[in-house]
N, C-alpha and C positions, 0 to 999 in steps of 0.2 A: 521791726516787723518780723514776725515769724514766718518762715517759709512753709510752703505747702507740704514739702517732704517732712519737715519737723512735725507738723500737725498730724499727718498720716501716721508717722511713727508713734507719736504720743497717743493718738486714739487707739492704735493697736495695743500699746502697752496698758492703757487704762481700761480696755474693753471688758475685762473680767470682773468689774465691779469694785467698789471701794467702800466697805463698811466703815462706819465711824468706830474708832477705838478710843476709849477714854485714857487709859494708862497702860504702860507695858514696861516691865523691867526684865522680862524673860520671854522665851518662845511660848510658854504656857499661857501668857497673857495676850497673845495675838488672837484674832477673832476665830470663833469656832465654826462659822459657816460663811461661805462666799469668798470669792477671790483666791488668787494663788497663795497668798500669805496664810490662808487657813488650812492648807494641806498639811496633815499630820504625817511626818516622816522622820523617824528617829534614827534611820540607818544611812540615808544618803548624806552627802556633803551639804552643809547649810548654805543657803543663799545669802546675799550680802545683807539683807534686812535681818535675818536671823543671827548673823554674826554680830551685828550691832545690838540686837535685842538681848543677846546673851552676855554682853559686856557691861559690867557695872560702870565703866568709864564713859558709856555712850547713852545713858538714859535720857539726857536732854535732847540729843539728836533723834532718838526714837520718838520722843514726845512731839518734836517738831515735824517729823515725817507723818505722824498721825494727824496732827493739826492741819497739815497741808493735804491730807488724804493721798499720800504717795506710797504707802506701805505696799499695796498690791502692784503698783507700777514697777517698783524696784524688786519685787519678788518674782517677776516674770523671767523668761529665758535669758534676757540680756543679749550679749555680754555687756557688763558695766565695769568701769573703774570708778570707785567711789572714794572721795577724799573725806574721811569721817572725823569731824572735830570732836574732841573729847569734851566732857562736862567742864573741865578747867578752861578750855578754849571759849566756851559760851560764857563762862564767868568773867572773861576779859571784856565782854561787850559792855557798853555804858549801862548803868542801872536803869531798869525798866524796858530796855530794848527787846529782850526776849518776850516779855509779857505783851508788849505792843505787837510784835510780829505774829504771835500765836493767837491773837484775837481774830475772830471770823472776818471782820472788815478789812484786815490786812493780809488775807490768805494769798492773794496774788503776789504781793511783795515777798512773803515767806517762800512761796513756790519758786520765785526767781532766784532767791538766795540759795535754796536747796539745789536747784538745777545747776547752779554754778559750782557745785561740788561733785557733779557726775559727768563722766565722759562715756559715750556709747562706744564700746569696744574694750578690749583688755590691753592695758599697758603694763608690761612686766618691768621689774627693776632693770633687767638687762637691756631693755629697749630704750630706757630713758637716757637722753643726752643733755648736757648742760645747755640751757637756752632754748630747749625744745618748746614749741608753742602748740597747744592743743585747743580745740574748740569744744567747749562744754555744752551741755544740753540747753543752757540758757542762751546759746548762740554767741556767747562772749568768749574771748580767748583767755587762757591762763598760761603761765610760763613755768615750766619745770626746770629745776636746777639739779646738777649732780656734780659735787666736788668732794674729793677725798672720801668717796663712798657714802656721803650724806646726800639725801634727796630733799628737795624743797619744792613747793608749789607757791608761786607768788610770794616767796620768802617764808612761808609757813613751813616749819620743819616736819618731816615725816619721821614718826617715832617707831613705826613698825608696819607690818602688813599681814593680811590674812587672805588666803584663797577661798573662794566660795564656789558653789556650783554654777553660778551665773556671773562670775567676775572676780574682781579683786578689790579689797578694801585697804586703803592706806590710812593709817591713824595720823592725824595732824593736830598741831598744838594751837591753831588759830582758825577762827571762822573766816572763810573766804567771802569777801564782798565783791559783787560784780562791779565793773567800771560804771560810772554814772553815764547815762545816755545824754547826748547833747541835743 
């Protein structure tokens, strides 16, 4: 059950509208009107969505964000810590999983999975401690690891990071799946 606070935060994030976007591989493909994602700004630091949209390794993630209508929510002020699976990470999912999740009737399930990749707040590498537990937007916990300078989240390896205007993106090698509800 989602808390009232979560609902209020989510409504505030989603309040600027969410236009449908069919495809995007770059910032130029983001919507021309409506929502925070449509703001054209080639001088300021990119937000977490534009970082992903400008990465050839994250086209599947961007398509999933669009299918879930979360582009504008993650383009807002944040701050966010996003654990961004690469295209190769999505390729590890069983065949047909991505197609099933991105179909309109499974939008809620896709949203829950994407929410499990986002933490509200910025967690820098220097803040991460081995065994640290964080509560994701999905309201499920994830565990960060840090050993010998290598960072993991639920065992998924962090390959790098990028700072954005509204948070930080950690590139990960596995799609995180929230724990099953009992």
